[in-house]
C-alpha positions in Angstrom: -30.2 -10.6 6.4 -30.3 -8.5 9.4 -33.8 -9.2 11.0 -34.7 -7.4 14.4 -36.3 -9.1 17.0 -39.8 -9.3 18.1 -40.8 -7.0 21.5 -44.1 -7.1 23.2 -47.0 -7.9 21.1 -45.4 -7.0 17.4 -45.9 -10.8 16.5 -49.6 -9.6 16.7 -49.9 -7.0 13.6 -48.8 -9.2 11.0 -51.2 -11.6 8.5 -50.4 -15.2 8.8 -51.8 -18.9 7.4 -53.7 -21.2 9.5 -51.8 -24.8 9.9 -54.2 -27.3 12.3 -51.2 -28.4 14.3 -52.8 -32.1 14.5 -51.3 -32.5 10.3 -48.1 -32.5 12.7 -48.7 -33.8 16.2 -50.8 -36.9 15.2 -49.0 -40.4 13.6 -51.8 -40.6 10.8 -49.9 -37.3 9.0 -46.5 -38.0 10.0 -45.6 -39.5 5.9 -47.8 -36.3 4.8 -45.3 -33.9 3.1 -44.4 -30.5 4.9 -44.9 -28.7 1.7 -48.6 -30.5 1.7 -49.2 -29.3 4.9 -48.3 -25.9 4.2 -50.1 -25.9 1.3 -53.5 -27.4 3.2 -52.9 -24.0 5.5 -53.5 -22.5 2.5 -56.8 -23.9 1.8 -57.9 -23.2 4.9 -57.3 -19.8 4.0 -59.6 -19.4 1.1 -62.8 -21.2 2.8 -63.2 -18.4 5.0 -63.1 -15.9 2.4 -65.6 -18.4 0.2 -68.1 -18.5 3.7 -68.0 -15.2 2.9 -68.8 -15.1 -1.0 -71.4 -17.4 -0.3 -69.3 -20.3 -2.4 -71.5 -23.0 -0.8 -72.9 -26.2 -3.2 -77.1 -27.3 -2.9 -75.5 -29.2 -0.3 -74.1 -27.1 1.9 -70.8 -27.5 1.4 -68.1 -24.7 1.0 -65.9 -24.8 -2.0 -63.0 -22.9 -3.3 -61.2 -22.3 -6.4 -57.0 -22.4 -6.6 -55.7 -22.9 -9.3 -52.7 -24.6 -10.8 -51.2 -21.4 -11.8 -51.7 -19.8 -8.0 -50.5 -22.5 -6.4 -47.4 -22.7 -8.3 -47.2 -18.9 -7.2 -47.4 -19.2 -3.7 -45.0 -22.0 -3.2 -42.6 -20.3 -5.7 -43.0 -24.1 -7.3 -43.2 -25.9 -10.5 -46.5 -27.0 -12.3 -44.5 -30.9 -11.5 -44.6 -30.1 -7.9 -47.9 -27.9 -7.1 -49.6 -31.3 -8.3 -48.0 -33.6 -6.4 -49.0 -31.6 -3.6 -52.5 -31.6 -4.9 -52.1 -35.4 -5.5 -51.1 -35.8 -1.5 -54.0 -34.1 -0.1 -56.5 -36.0 -1.9 -54.5 -39.4 -1.0 -55.4 -38.3 2.7 -58.5 -37.2 1.9 -58.0 -33.6 3.0 -59.5 -32.4 -0.2 -61.7 -33.5 -3.2 -60.9 -31.8 -6.8 -64.4 -31.5 -9.3 -63.8 -31.3 -13.4 -66.1 -28.4 -14.6 -65.2 -28.4 -17.8 -65.0 -25.6 -20.3 -61.8 -24.0 -19.3 -63.4 -23.6 -15.8 -61.1 -24.0 -12.7 -61.5 -27.3 -10.9 -64.4 -26.7 -8.1 -62.3 -27.5 -4.6 -63.9 -29.4 -1.4 -61.6 -28.2 1.4 -62.1 -31.6 3.5 -62.4 -31.0 7.6 -59.2 -32.4 9.6 -61.3 -33.9 12.4 -62.6 -37.5 11.9 -65.8 -38.1 11.6 -66.5 -40.9 14.1 -69.2 -43.0 15.0 -68.7 -43.9 19.1 -69.4 -47.3 19.8 -71.2 -48.4 23.4 -68.7 -50.0 26.0 -69.8 -51.3 29.0 -68.4 -48.1 32.1 -67.7 -45.8 29.6 -69.6 -42.6 29.3 -71.1 -42.7 25.6 -75.0 -43.3 24.1 -75.7 -45.5 21.6 -76.2 -44.8 18.1 -74.7 -41.1 18.3 -72.0 -40.1 16.3 -69.3 -37.5 17.6 -67.0 -36.0 16.5 -63.0 -36.3 17.2 -59.7 -35.5 16.3 -57.4 -38.2 15.9 -55.8 -37.5 19.0 -59.3 -38.4 20.8 -59.6 -41.2 20.1 -59.5 -42.8 23.9 -62.0 -42.8 26.2 -62.4 -40.7 29.4 -61.3 -42.1 32.4 -64.0 -42.2 34.4 -67.8 -41.5 33.8 -68.1 -38.4 35.2 -64.7 -36.6 34.0 -63.0 -36.1 30.8 -59.7 -35.9 30.1 -59.2 -32.7 27.3 -55.3 -32.6 27.7 -54.4 -34.3 24.4 -57.6 -32.8 22.4 -56.0 -29.1 23.7 -54.4 -28.4 20.5 -56.7 -29.8 18.1 -58.0 -26.5 17.2 -55.1 -24.1 18.1 -53.2 -23.4 14.6 -50.4 -21.4 14.2 -51.7 -17.7 14.1 -55.1 -16.2 15.3 -54.6 -13.0 12.6 -56.9 -11.8 10.2 -56.2 -13.3 6.9 -55.3 -11.3 3.6 -58.4 -11.3 2.4 -57.2 -8.1 -0.6 -54.9 -10.8 -1.4 -57.2 -14.1 -1.6 -59.5 -11.7 -4.0 -56.2 -11.1 -5.9 -55.2 -14.0 -6.3 -58.5 -15.9 -7.7 -59.7 -12.3 -9.6 -56.2 -12.3 -11.4 -57.1 -15.6 -13.1 -60.8 -15.2 -13.6 -60.6 -12.1 -14.8 -58.1 -13.4 -17.3 -55.9 -9.9 -16.5 -53.0 -11.3 -18.4 -54.6 -11.6 -21.3 -55.9 -8.7 -21.5 -52.6 -7.5 -20.5 -51.4 -9.0 -23.6 -54.4 -8.1 -26.2 -54.2 -4.4 -25.1 -50.4 -3.6 -24.7 -51.2 -0.1 -24.3 -53.5 -0.2 -21.6 -52.1 -2.1 -19.0 -52.2 1.0 -16.4 -56.1 1.3 -17.6 -55.6 -2.4 -16.8 -54.5 -2.4 -13.4 -56.5 1.0 -13.0 -59.3 -1.1 -13.3 -58.3 -4.1 -11.0 -57.8 -2.4 -8.5 -60.7 -0.4 -8.6 -62.1 -4.0 -8.4 -60.3 -5.1 -5.5 -61.7 -2.3 -4.0 -64.9 -2.7 -3.9 -64.8 -6.2 -3.2 -63.1 -5.4 0.1 -64.9 -2.6 0.8 -66.4 -2.7 4.6 -68.3 0.1 3.7 -72.2 -0.7 4.3 -73.2 0.9 1.2 -71.9 1.8 -2.1 -72.7 4.7 -4.1 -73.4 3.7 -7.6 -74.5 6.8 -9.9 -75.7 9.0 -7.2 -77.9 5.6 -6.0 -76.8 4.0 -2.9 -77.0 0.4 -2.9 -76.4 -1.9 0.0 -72.4 -3.1 -0.4 -73.6 -7.3 -0.6 -75.2 -5.6 -3.7 -72.7 -4.4 -5.3 -70.5 -7.2 -4.4 -72.3 -9.7 -5.6 -72.9 -8.1 -9.0 -68.9 -7.7 -9.6 -68.5 -11.7 -8.6 -69.7 -11.1 -12.0 -67.6 -9.6 -13.4 -65.3 -11.2 -16.2 -62.8 -9.8 -18.5 -65.3 -9.4 -21.3 -67.1 -6.7 -18.9 -63.3 -5.1 -18.3 -63.3 -4.7 -22.0 -66.5 -3.1 -22.3 -65.6 -0.6 -20.2 -62.8 0.7 -21.7 -64.3 0.8 -24.6 -66.9 2.8 -22.9 -64.8 4.6 -21.8 -63.0 5.6 -25.6 -65.9 6.7 -26.7 -66.9 8.4 -23.6 -67.1 12.3 -25.2 -67.5 14.5 -21.6 -65.4 14.9 -19.4 -65.4 12.7 -16.6 -64.8 14.2 -13.0 -64.5 11.5 -10.1 -62.7 9.0 -13.0 -63.1 6.1 -9.6 -67.1 6.9 -9.5 -67.7 6.2 -13.0 -65.7 2.7 -13.5 -67.7 1.3 -10.3 -70.8 2.6 -11.5 -70.1 1.1 -15.3 -68.5 -2.3 -13.8 -71.9 -2.3 -12.0 -73.6 -2.1 -15.1 -71.5 -4.0 -17.4 -73.1 -7.5 -16.8 -76.8 -6.0 -17.7 -75.6 -3.8 -21.2 -73.0 -5.0 -22.5 -75.0 -7.1 -24.7 -77.6 -4.0 -25.8 -74.0 -1.6 -26.1 -72.7 -4.8 -29.0 -76.2 -4.9 -30.4 -76.5 -1.4 -30.6 -72.7 -1.5 -32.5 -73.4 -3.7 -34.6 -77.3 -2.2 -36.1 -74.7 1.2 -36.3 -72.2 -0.2 -38.3 -75.0 -2.1 -40.7 -77.0 1.3 -40.9 -73.7 3.5 -41.9 -72.7 0.1 -44.7 -69.4 -0.7 -42.2 -70.8 -4.4 -42.2 
């Protein structure tokens, strides 16, 4: 391969993953494998998305979803390697996995790489009794005097390998492809693969929209309200929309708007829809 050179500010146009420098510089993480450090960077990428989606527990802690399959795809590795990397991060206390059961993905808490320490009181040091301070592993030494704090060793703690914005759409794609069971839907409907892909892309468009409002059946809805409804979708709702489109007898002029409206209403109309089908079949003697 023959790659070109960077010129001036060209490097700033790309999306990058964040990996804290402390993972490479501090002896505490010396034995943590490079692949595990990269995986931690991928986890940090998802934390930002989780905050935007308000994936926060009752204690105010942010959690993420990152399936084993997604890790394998991102790192191009086998399941054994992916499991090994997860266990590495767990052993170092950088992540915490919570089993949810019922075929649900693990809820994963990404732990802060900054150490939580209680600072002791020593003679001649500029500390306050009982104060709990957040310090990095590189900031354990006391200040050289009572008036100045030497932050040279600490300056790199919060630096990241990239300041570029995250690829939000790709994060949504990876998460929703699993949670909406897109692969299973395609196996179930081999002749509807293009339709499934279209619906999936529309869901991504809505969740990544920067608009303040989205029009649903002629009504302007706040984008946060629409996104919240879309995050409740599952594979049954996609199947419901596909069934609805097949039964649509009138011509749909704007297919995308129709699908957006159908997806938005799916969580509150799906039960009535299938109940009415059952009643119709019973009335006509089909069941």
